[in-house]
CHARMM-style PDB file with segment names, atoms N, HN, CA, C and O in Angstrom:
ATOM      1  N   UNK     1      27.191 -36.458  -8.747  1.00  0.00      PROA
ATOM      2  CA  UNK     1      27.344 -36.028  -7.346  1.00  0.00      PROA
ATOM      3  C   UNK     1      25.983 -35.636  -6.754  1.00  0.00      PROA
ATOM      4  O   UNK     1      25.489 -34.540  -7.018  1.00  0.00      PROA
ATOM      5  N   UNK     2      25.385 -36.507  -5.969  1.00  0.00      PROA
ATOM      6  HN  UNK     2      25.785 -37.397  -5.754  1.00  0.00      PROA
ATOM      7  CA  UNK     2      24.033 -36.203  -5.448  1.00  0.00      PROA
ATOM      8  C   UNK     2      24.002 -35.073  -4.421  1.00  0.00      PROA
ATOM      9  O   UNK     2      23.005 -34.360  -4.308  1.00  0.00      PROA
ATOM     10  N   UNK     3      25.095 -34.910  -3.672  1.00  0.00      PROA
ATOM     11  HN  UNK     3      25.905 -35.489  -3.763  1.00  0.00      PROA
ATOM     12  CA  UNK     3      25.098 -33.870  -2.628  1.00  0.00      PROA
ATOM     13  C   UNK     3      25.080 -32.460  -3.234  1.00  0.00      PROA
ATOM     14  O   UNK     3      24.526 -31.535  -2.640  1.00  0.00      PROA
ATOM     15  N   UNK     4      25.691 -32.300  -4.424  1.00  0.00      PROA
ATOM     16  HN  UNK     4      26.141 -33.051  -4.906  1.00  0.00      PROA
ATOM     17  CA  UNK     4      25.692 -30.999  -5.115  1.00  0.00      PROA
ATOM     18  C   UNK     4      24.273 -30.650  -5.553  1.00  0.00      PROA
ATOM     19  O   UNK     4      23.816 -29.519  -5.385  1.00  0.00      PROA
ATOM     20  N   UNK     5      23.583 -31.646  -6.121  1.00  0.00      PROA
ATOM     21  HN  UNK     5      23.954 -32.564  -6.257  1.00  0.00      PROA
ATOM     22  CA  UNK     5      22.208 -31.460  -6.577  1.00  0.00      PROA
ATOM     23  C   UNK     5      21.290 -31.104  -5.404  1.00  0.00      PROA
ATOM     24  O   UNK     5      20.438 -30.222  -5.509  1.00  0.00      PROA
ATOM     25  N   UNK     6      21.480 -31.801  -4.301  1.00  0.00      PROA
ATOM     26  HN  UNK     6      22.172 -32.518  -4.215  1.00  0.00      PROA
ATOM     27  CA  UNK     6      20.662 -31.571  -3.110  1.00  0.00      PROA
ATOM     28  C   UNK     6      20.896 -30.157  -2.573  1.00  0.00      PROA
ATOM     29  O   UNK     6      19.955 -29.465  -2.183  1.00  0.00      PROA
ATOM     30  N   UNK     7      22.171 -29.739  -2.559  1.00  0.00      PROA
ATOM     31  HN  UNK     7      22.935 -30.301  -2.875  1.00  0.00      PROA
ATOM     32  CA  UNK     7      22.523 -28.404  -2.060  1.00  0.00      PROA
ATOM     33  C   UNK     7      21.920 -27.314  -2.957  1.00  0.00      PROA
ATOM     34  O   UNK     7      21.394 -26.318  -2.460  1.00  0.00      PROA
ATOM     35  N   UNK     8      21.999 -27.506  -4.262  1.00  0.00      PROA
ATOM     36  HN  UNK     8      22.426 -28.315  -4.665  1.00  0.00      PROA
ATOM     37  CA  UNK     8      21.458 -26.528  -5.212  1.00  0.00      PROA
ATOM     38  C   UNK     8      19.954 -26.406  -5.077  1.00  0.00      PROA
ATOM     39  O   UNK     8      19.401 -25.314  -5.203  1.00  0.00      PROA
ATOM     40  N   UNK     9      19.286 -27.532  -4.820  1.00  0.00      PROA
ATOM     41  HN  UNK     9      19.735 -28.420  -4.717  1.00  0.00      PROA
ATOM     42  CA  UNK     9      17.835 -27.535  -4.697  1.00  0.00      PROA
ATOM     43  C   UNK     9      17.392 -26.793  -3.429  1.00  0.00      PROA
ATOM     44  O   UNK     9      16.393 -26.073  -3.451  1.00  0.00      PROA
ATOM     45  N   UNK    10      18.129 -26.966  -2.330  1.00  0.00      PROA
ATOM     46  HN  UNK    10      18.941 -27.550  -2.313  1.00  0.00      PROA
ATOM     47  CA  UNK    10      17.741 -26.364  -1.052  1.00  0.00      PROA
ATOM     48  C   UNK    10      18.235 -24.926  -0.902  1.00  0.00      PROA
ATOM     49  O   UNK    10      17.706 -24.179  -0.079  1.00  0.00      PROA
ATOM     50  N   UNK    11      19.229 -24.530  -1.677  1.00  0.00      PROA
ATOM     51  HN  UNK    11      19.658 -25.137  -2.346  1.00  0.00      PROA
ATOM     52  CA  UNK    11      19.829 -23.199  -1.533  1.00  0.00      PROA
ATOM     53  C   UNK    11      18.859 -22.034  -1.795  1.00  0.00      PROA
ATOM     54  O   UNK    11      18.780 -21.136  -0.956  1.00  0.00      PROA
ATOM     55  N   UNK    12      18.113 -22.003  -2.922  1.00  0.00      PROA
ATOM     56  HN  UNK    12      18.177 -22.732  -3.603  1.00  0.00      PROA
ATOM     57  CA  UNK    12      17.244 -20.843  -3.165  1.00  0.00      PROA
ATOM     58  C   UNK    12      16.183 -20.650  -2.087  1.00  0.00      PROA
ATOM     59  O   UNK    12      15.893 -19.521  -1.691  1.00  0.00      PROA
ATOM     60  N   UNK    13      15.604 -21.756  -1.612  1.00  0.00      PROA
ATOM     61  HN  UNK    13      15.839 -22.673  -1.933  1.00  0.00      PROA
ATOM     62  CA  UNK    13      14.557 -21.684  -0.590  1.00  0.00      PROA
ATOM     63  C   UNK    13      15.105 -21.144   0.729  1.00  0.00      PROA
ATOM     64  O   UNK    13      14.492 -20.283   1.360  1.00  0.00      PROA
ATOM     65  N   UNK    14      16.269 -21.662   1.140  1.00  0.00      PROA
ATOM     66  HN  UNK    14      16.766 -22.362   0.628  1.00  0.00      PROA
ATOM     67  CA  UNK    14      16.874 -21.220   2.403  1.00  0.00      PROA
ATOM     68  C   UNK    14      17.295 -19.753   2.311  1.00  0.00      PROA
ATOM     69  O   UNK    14      17.166 -19.001   3.277  1.00  0.00      PROA
ATOM     70  N   UNK    15      17.805 -19.348   1.125  1.00  0.00      PROA
ATOM     71  HN  UNK    15      17.910 -19.958   0.340  1.00  0.00      PROA
ATOM     72  CA  UNK    15      18.206 -17.953   0.913  1.00  0.00      PROA
ATOM     73  C   UNK    15      16.981 -17.047   0.990  1.00  0.00      PROA
ATOM     74  O   UNK    15      17.026 -15.984   1.609  1.00  0.00      PROA
ATOM     75  N   UNK    16      15.886 -17.472   0.361  1.00  0.00      PROA
ATOM     76  HN  UNK    16      15.849 -18.336  -0.142  1.00  0.00      PROA
ATOM     77  CA  UNK    16      14.640 -16.698   0.370  1.00  0.00      PROA
ATOM     78  C   UNK    16      14.100 -16.562   1.784  1.00  0.00      PROA
ATOM     79  O   UNK    16      13.642 -15.492   2.185  1.00  0.00      PROA
ATOM     80  N   UNK    17      14.158 -17.664   2.541  1.00  0.00      PROA
ATOM     81  HN  UNK    17      14.530 -18.534   2.215  1.00  0.00      PROA
ATOM     82  CA  UNK    17      13.647 -17.664   3.914  1.00  0.00      PROA
ATOM     83  C   UNK    17      14.454 -16.728   4.811  1.00  0.00      PROA
ATOM     84  O   UNK    17      13.879 -15.971   5.593  1.00  0.00      PROA
ATOM     85  N   UNK    18      15.770 -16.773   4.703  1.00  0.00      PROA
ATOM     86  HN  UNK    18      16.237 -17.388   4.067  1.00  0.00      PROA
ATOM     87  CA  UNK    18      16.625 -15.927   5.549  1.00  0.00      PROA
ATOM     88  C   UNK    18      16.445 -14.453   5.208  1.00  0.00      PROA
ATOM     89  O   UNK    18      16.431 -13.607   6.102  1.00  0.00      PROA
ATOM     90  N   UNK    19      16.306 -14.138   3.912  1.00  0.00      PROA
ATOM     91  HN  UNK    19      16.318 -14.825   3.186  1.00  0.00      PROA
ATOM     92  CA  UNK    19      16.138 -12.734   3.512  1.00  0.00      PROA
ATOM     93  C   UNK    19      14.786 -12.194   3.966  1.00  0.00      PROA
ATOM     94  O   UNK    19      14.693 -11.053   4.418  1.00  0.00      PROA
ATOM     95  N   UNK    20      13.735 -13.010   3.847  1.00  0.00      PROA
ATOM     96  HN  UNK    20      13.811 -13.937   3.480  1.00  0.00      PROA
ATOM     97  CA  UNK    20      12.404 -12.549   4.258  1.00  0.00      PROA
ATOM     98  C   UNK    20      12.341 -12.366   5.771  1.00  0.00      PROA
ATOM     99  O   UNK    20      11.756 -11.395   6.252  1.00  0.00      PROA
ATOM    100  N   UNK    21      12.935 -13.284   6.521  1.00  0.00      PROA
ATOM    101  HN  UNK    21      13.410 -14.073   6.129  1.00  0.00      PROA
ATOM    102  CA  UNK    21      12.949 -13.198   7.985  1.00  0.00      PROA
ATOM    103  C   UNK    21      13.758 -11.977   8.417  1.00  0.00      PROA
ATOM    104  O   UNK    21      13.343 -11.235   9.308  1.00  0.00      PROA
ATOM    105  N   UNK    22      14.909 -11.773   7.785  1.00  0.00      PROA
ATOM    106  HN  UNK    22      15.245 -12.375   7.061  1.00  0.00      PROA
ATOM    107  CA  UNK    22      15.769 -10.641   8.121  1.00  0.00      PROA
ATOM    108  C   UNK    22      15.066  -9.314   7.846  1.00  0.00      PROA
ATOM    109  O   UNK    22      15.115  -8.404   8.675  1.00  0.00      PROA
ATOM    110  N   UNK    23      14.414  -9.196   6.688  1.00  0.00      PROA
ATOM    111  HN  UNK    23      14.374  -9.934   6.015  1.00  0.00      PROA
ATOM    112  CA  UNK    23      13.715  -7.960   6.338  1.00  0.00      PROA
ATOM    113  C   UNK    23      12.506  -7.744   7.240  1.00  0.00      PROA
ATOM    114  O   UNK    23      12.155  -6.607   7.553  1.00  0.00      PROA
ATOM    115  N   UNK    24      11.869  -8.839   7.656  1.00  0.00      PROA
ATOM    116  HN  UNK    24      12.154  -9.763   7.401  1.00  0.00      PROA
ATOM    117  CA  UNK    24      10.700  -8.759   8.536  1.00  0.00      PROA
ATOM    118  C   UNK    24      11.088  -8.218   9.910  1.00  0.00      PROA
ATOM    119  O   UNK    24      10.375  -7.392  10.479  1.00  0.00      PROA
ATOM    120  N   UNK    25      12.218  -8.685  10.441  1.00  0.00      PROA
ATOM    121  HN  UNK    25      12.797  -9.356   9.979  1.00  0.00      PROA
ATOM    122  CA  UNK    25      12.642  -8.244  11.768  1.00  0.00      PROA
ATOM    123  C   UNK    25      13.229  -6.829  11.745  1.00  0.00      PROA
ATOM    124  O   UNK    25      13.144  -6.103  12.735  1.00  0.00      PROA
ATOM    125  N   UNK    26      13.822  -6.442  10.616  1.00  0.00      PROA
ATOM    126  HN  UNK    26      13.891  -7.032   9.811  1.00  0.00      PROA
ATOM    127  CA  UNK    26      14.428  -5.119  10.504  1.00  0.00      PROA
ATOM    128  C   UNK    26      13.356  -4.030  10.409  1.00  0.00      PROA
ATOM    129  O   UNK    26      13.517  -2.942  10.962  1.00  0.00      PROA
ATOM    130  N   UNK    27      12.267  -4.330   9.706  1.00  0.00      PROA
ATOM    131  HN  UNK    27      12.136  -5.214   9.257  1.00  0.00      PROA
ATOM    132  CA  UNK    27      11.216  -3.342   9.469  1.00  0.00      PROA
ATOM    133  C   UNK    27      10.340  -3.093  10.685  1.00  0.00      PROA
ATOM    134  O   UNK    27      10.036  -4.033  11.419  1.00  0.00      PROA
ATOM    135  N   UNK    28       9.924  -1.852  10.919  1.00  0.00      PROA
ATOM    136  HN  UNK    28      10.171  -1.088  10.323  1.00  0.00      PROA
ATOM    137  CA  UNK    28       8.915  -1.588  11.949  1.00  0.00      PROA
ATOM    138  C   UNK    28       7.535  -2.051  11.481  1.00  0.00      PROA
ATOM    139  O   UNK    28       7.331  -2.318  10.296  1.00  0.00      PROA
ATOM    140  N   UNK    29       6.598  -2.142  12.409  1.00  0.00      PROA
ATOM    141  HN  UNK    29       6.763  -1.925  13.371  1.00  0.00      PROA
ATOM    142  CA  UNK    29       5.273  -2.686  12.106  1.00  0.00      PROA
ATOM    143  C   UNK    29       4.504  -1.831  11.100  1.00  0.00      PROA
ATOM    144  O   UNK    29       3.722  -2.360  10.310  1.00  0.00      PROA
ATOM    145  N   UNK    30       4.718  -0.515  11.124  1.00  0.00      PROA
ATOM    146  HN  UNK    30       5.353  -0.085  11.766  1.00  0.00      PROA
ATOM    147  CA  UNK    30       3.980   0.398  10.253  1.00  0.00      PROA
ATOM    148  C   UNK    30       4.257   0.206   8.774  1.00  0.00      PROA
ATOM    149  O   UNK    30       3.340   0.258   7.955  1.00  0.00      PROA
ATOM    150  N   UNK    31       5.528  -0.019   8.425  1.00  0.00      PROA
ATOM    151  HN  UNK    31       6.274  -0.061   9.090  1.00  0.00      PROA
ATOM    152  CA  UNK    31       5.884  -0.140   7.015  1.00  0.00      PROA
ATOM    153  C   UNK    31       5.395  -1.452   6.402  1.00  0.00      PROA
ATOM    154  O   UNK    31       5.231  -1.534   5.185  1.00  0.00      PROA
ATOM    155  N   UNK    32       5.160  -2.478   7.221  1.00  0.00      PROA
ATOM    156  HN  UNK    32       5.293  -2.411   8.210  1.00  0.00      PROA
ATOM    157  CA  UNK    32       4.612  -3.729   6.692  1.00  0.00      PROA
ATOM    158  C   UNK    32       3.190  -3.505   6.187  1.00  0.00      PROA
ATOM    159  O   UNK    32       2.797  -4.071   5.166  1.00  0.00      PROA
ATOM    160  N   UNK    33       2.422  -2.689   6.890  1.00  0.00      PROA
ATOM    161  HN  UNK    33       2.741  -2.230   7.719  1.00  0.00      PROA
ATOM    162  CA  UNK    33       1.060  -2.344   6.449  1.00  0.00      PROA
ATOM    163  C   UNK    33       1.102  -1.558   5.153  1.00  0.00      PROA
ATOM    164  O   UNK    33       0.257  -1.748   4.278  1.00  0.00      PROA
ATOM    165  N   UNK    34       2.102  -0.660   5.024  1.00  0.00      PROA
ATOM    166  HN  UNK    34       2.788  -0.506   5.734  1.00  0.00      PROA
ATOM    167  CA  UNK    34       2.280   0.117   3.794  1.00  0.00      PROA
ATOM    168  C   UNK    34       2.574  -0.826   2.623  1.00  0.00      PROA
ATOM    169  O   UNK    34       2.033  -0.653   1.531  1.00  0.00      PROA
ATOM    170  N   UNK    35       3.429  -1.819   2.855  1.00  0.00      PROA
ATOM    171  HN  UNK    35       3.869  -1.960   3.743  1.00  0.00      PROA
ATOM    172  CA  UNK    35       3.757  -2.801   1.822  1.00  0.00      PROA
ATOM    173  C   UNK    35       2.532  -3.599   1.397  1.00  0.00      PROA
ATOM    174  O   UNK    35       2.342  -3.868   0.211  1.00  0.00      PROA
ATOM    175  N   UNK    36       1.700  -3.979   2.366  1.00  0.00      PROA
ATOM    176  HN  UNK    36       1.854  -3.761   3.330  1.00  0.00      PROA
ATOM    177  CA  UNK    36       0.465  -4.727   2.093  1.00  0.00      PROA
ATOM    178  C   UNK    36      -0.486  -3.873   1.251  1.00  0.00      PROA
ATOM    179  O   UNK    36      -1.070  -4.359   0.283  1.00  0.00      PROA
ATOM    180  N   UNK    37      -0.635  -2.611   1.623  1.00  0.00      PROA
ATOM    181  HN  UNK    37      -0.161  -2.217   2.410  1.00  0.00      PROA
ATOM    182  CA  UNK    37      -1.512  -1.682   0.890  1.00  0.00      PROA
ATOM    183  C   UNK    37      -1.015  -1.487  -0.546  1.00  0.00      PROA
ATOM    184  O   UNK    37      -1.816  -1.470  -1.480  1.00  0.00      PROA
ATOM    185  N   UNK    38       0.295  -1.341  -0.726  1.00  0.00      PROA
ATOM    186  HN  UNK    38       0.946  -1.354   0.033  1.00  0.00      PROA
ATOM    187  CA  UNK    38       0.888  -1.191  -2.060  1.00  0.00      PROA
ATOM    188  C   UNK    38       0.640  -2.445  -2.898  1.00  0.00      PROA
ATOM    189  O   UNK    38       0.301  -2.347  -4.077  1.00  0.00      PROA
ATOM    190  N   UNK    39       0.808  -3.620  -2.292  1.00  0.00      PROA
ATOM    191  HN  UNK    39       1.083  -3.699  -1.334  1.00  0.00      PROA
ATOM    192  CA  UNK    39       0.583  -4.883  -2.993  1.00  0.00      PROA
ATOM    193  C   UNK    39      -0.869  -5.012  -3.454  1.00  0.00      PROA
ATOM    194  O   UNK    39      -1.124  -5.401  -4.594  1.00  0.00      PROA
ATOM    195  N   UNK    40      -1.818  -4.688  -2.578  1.00  0.00      PROA
ATOM    196  HN  UNK    40      -1.610  -4.371  -1.652  1.00  0.00      PROA
ATOM    197  CA  UNK    40      -3.244  -4.744  -2.912  1.00  0.00      PROA
ATOM    198  C   UNK    40      -3.570  -3.736  -4.020  1.00  0.00      PROA
ATOM    199  O   UNK    40      -4.330  -4.040  -4.940  1.00  0.00      PROA
ATOM    200  N   UNK    41      -2.994  -2.541  -3.924  1.00  0.00      PROA
ATOM    201  HN  UNK    41      -2.377  -2.294  -3.177  1.00  0.00      PROA
ATOM    202  CA  UNK    41      -3.208  -1.504  -4.938  1.00  0.00      PROA
ATOM    203  C   UNK    41      -2.701  -1.945  -6.311  1.00  0.00      PROA
ATOM    204  O   UNK    41      -3.351  -1.690  -7.324  1.00  0.00      PROA
ATOM    205  N   UNK    42      -1.544  -2.605  -6.348  1.00  0.00      PROA
ATOM    206  HN  UNK    42      -1.016  -2.812  -5.525  1.00  0.00      PROA
ATOM    207  CA  UNK    42      -0.994  -3.105  -7.608  1.00  0.00      PROA
ATOM    208  C   UNK    42      -1.879  -4.184  -8.218  1.00  0.00      PROA
ATOM    209  O   UNK    42      -2.089  -4.203  -9.431  1.00  0.00      PROA
ATOM    210  N   UNK    43      -2.403  -5.088  -7.380  1.00  0.00      PROA
ATOM    211  HN  UNK    43      -2.233  -5.073  -6.395  1.00  0.00      PROA
ATOM    212  CA  UNK    43      -3.297  -6.154  -7.836  1.00  0.00      PROA
ATOM    213  C   UNK    43      -4.580  -5.555  -8.415  1.00  0.00      PROA
ATOM    214  O   UNK    43      -5.032  -5.961  -9.486  1.00  0.00      PROA
ATOM    215  N   UNK    44      -5.159  -4.592  -7.704  1.00  0.00      PROA
ATOM    216  HN  UNK    44      -4.791  -4.263  -6.834  1.00  0.00      PROA
ATOM    217  CA  UNK    44      -6.376  -3.926  -8.175  1.00  0.00      PROA
ATOM    218  C   UNK    44      -6.125  -3.163  -9.474  1.00  0.00      PROA
ATOM    219  O   UNK    44      -6.996  -3.119 -10.343  1.00  0.00      PROA
ATOM    220  N   UNK    45      -4.955  -2.568  -9.612  1.00  0.00      PROA
ATOM    221  HN  UNK    45      -4.247  -2.604  -8.906  1.00  0.00      PROA
ATOM    222  CA  UNK    45      -4.576  -1.854 -10.828  1.00  0.00      PROA
ATOM    223  C   UNK    45      -4.481  -2.808 -12.016  1.00  0.00      PROA
ATOM    224  O   UNK    45      -4.943  -2.491 -13.113  1.00  0.00      PROA
ATOM    225  N   UNK    46      -3.880  -3.979 -11.794  1.00  0.00      PROA
ATOM    226  HN  UNK    46      -3.506  -4.237 -10.904  1.00  0.00      PROA
ATOM    227  CA  UNK    46      -3.774  -4.992 -12.847  1.00  0.00      PROA
ATOM    228  C   UNK    46      -5.147  -5.507 -13.269  1.00  0.00      PROA
ATOM    229  O   UNK    46      -5.393  -5.720 -14.456  1.00  0.00      PROA
ATOM    230  N   UNK    47      -6.046  -5.709 -12.295  1.00  0.00      PROA
ATOM    231  HN  UNK    47      -5.846  -5.535 -11.330  1.00  0.00      PROA
ATOM    232  CA  UNK    47      -7.412  -6.161 -12.580  1.00  0.00      PROA
ATOM    233  C   UNK    47      -8.155  -5.090 -13.396  1.00  0.00      PROA
ATOM    234  O   UNK    47      -8.880  -5.411 -14.337  1.00  0.00      PROA
ATOM    235  N   UNK    48      -7.965  -3.823 -13.024  1.00  0.00      PROA
ATOM    236  HN  UNK    48      -7.376  -3.563 -12.259  1.00  0.00      PROA
ATOM    237  CA  UNK    48      -8.623  -2.715 -13.727  1.00  0.00      PROA
ATOM    238  C   UNK    48      -8.121  -2.574 -15.169  1.00  0.00      PROA
ATOM    239  O   UNK    48      -8.894  -2.242 -16.068  1.00  0.00      PROA
ATOM    240  N   UNK    49      -6.836  -2.825 -15.383  1.00  0.00      PROA
ATOM    241  HN  UNK    49      -6.208  -3.095 -14.653  1.00  0.00      PROA
ATOM    242  CA  UNK    49      -6.256  -2.691 -16.722  1.00  0.00      PROA
ATOM    243  C   UNK    49      -6.664  -3.829 -17.655  1.00  0.00      PROA
ATOM    244  O   UNK    49      -6.930  -3.595 -18.834  1.00  0.00      PROA
ATOM    245  N   UNK    50      -6.715  -5.046 -17.144  1.00  0.00      PROA
ATOM    246  HN  UNK    50      -6.499  -5.236 -16.187  1.00  0.00      PROA
ATOM    247  CA  UNK    50      -6.999  -6.191 -18.018  1.00  0.00      PROA
ATOM    248  C   UNK    50      -8.431  -6.683 -17.929  1.00  0.00      PROA
ATOM    249  OT1 UNK    50      -8.800  -7.639 -18.611  1.00  0.00      PROA
TER     250      UNK     50
END
């Protein structure tokens, strides 16, 4: 069944896109900067450890 395979392949990407868009619109602008700072801090922490 090719349509099942096609649906399974496109499902994770579409789910990821809808969740990221939804979370982006729900969040205020300030908390996105906090998330960016946390992400950079985690990367720097990993670099410092290894």
